[in-house]
C-alpha positions in Angstrom: 73.0 3.2 -19.3 75.3 0.3 -19.2 74.0 -3.1 -19.3 77.8 -5.1 -18.9 79.8 -3.1 -17.0 82.5 -5.9 -17.5 82.9 -5.0 -20.9 81.6 -1.4 -21.2 78.1 -2.4 -23.4 75.4 0.0 -23.5 71.7 -1.0 -23.7 71.8 1.0 -27.0 74.4 -1.5 -28.6 72.7 -4.7 -27.1 69.7 -3.0 -28.9 71.2 -2.5 -32.3 72.9 -6.1 -32.2 68.8 -7.0 -31.9 68.0 -4.9 -34.9 70.9 -6.6 -36.6 69.4 -9.9 -36.1 70.8 -11.4 -32.6 67.9 -13.2 -30.8 69.7 -14.8 -28.1 72.1 -13.8 -24.9 74.9 -16.1 -26.7 74.6 -14.1 -30.3 74.4 -10.6 -28.5 77.8 -12.1 -26.6 79.2 -13.0 -30.0 78.9 -9.5 -31.0 80.3 -7.4 -28.1 81.2 -10.0 -25.2 78.2 -8.5 -23.0 77.2 -11.6 -20.7 80.8 -13.2 -21.4 82.4 -12.4 -17.8 80.2 -12.3 -14.6 76.9 -12.9 -16.2 75.5 -10.3 -14.3 74.0 -8.6 -17.1 72.3 -11.5 -18.8 69.0 -11.3 -17.2 69.0 -7.4 -18.5 70.3 -8.9 -21.6 67.1 -11.5 -21.9 64.7 -8.5 -21.0 65.9 -6.4 -23.7 65.5 -9.1 -26.4 62.1 -9.9 -25.0 61.2 -6.2 -25.5 61.9 -6.3 -28.9 60.3 -9.5 -29.6 63.2 -12.1 -29.8 62.6 -15.5 -28.3 62.0 -15.0 -24.4 64.3 -17.0 -21.9 63.8 -20.5 -21.3 62.7 -19.6 -17.2 59.8 -17.6 -18.6 58.6 -20.0 -21.2 58.6 -22.2 -18.3 56.7 -20.5 -16.3 54.0 -19.5 -18.8 53.3 -23.2 -19.8 52.9 -23.9 -16.1 50.5 -21.3 -15.2 52.7 -19.4 -13.0 52.5 -15.6 -12.4 54.6 -13.1 -14.9 58.0 -12.9 -12.8 58.0 -9.3 -14.1 54.3 -8.7 -12.6 53.8 -6.9 -9.2 52.8 -9.8 -6.5 49.2 -9.8 -5.6 48.6 -8.4 -2.3 48.7 -10.6 0.8 45.2 -11.1 2.6 44.8 -9.4 5.6 44.7 -11.6 9.0 41.6 -12.6 10.8 40.3 -10.4 13.5 41.6 -11.6 17.0 39.1 -11.3 19.7 41.0 -9.4 22.8 41.5 -11.5 25.7 39.8 -11.1 28.9 41.8 -11.3 32.3 39.6 -12.4 35.3 
């Protein structure tokens, strides 16, 4: 599966770079140029880094520090509204 369409970089290529020691999106970009053009693949690269034990992105670290919900987690269901009594017309 492609991670970076601009430079035709696959998920396997990114995983190999991580296995070779890359632990930031910038280090991935140095090897295969993924994330250096439009930038739409950077979040996926960050996710792959996180899945392989590399340093998580700064946003995830800040959310964790502040005790905010995990951005990848399913949101909690919204509470049901209180029932409303029917109107009576006189």
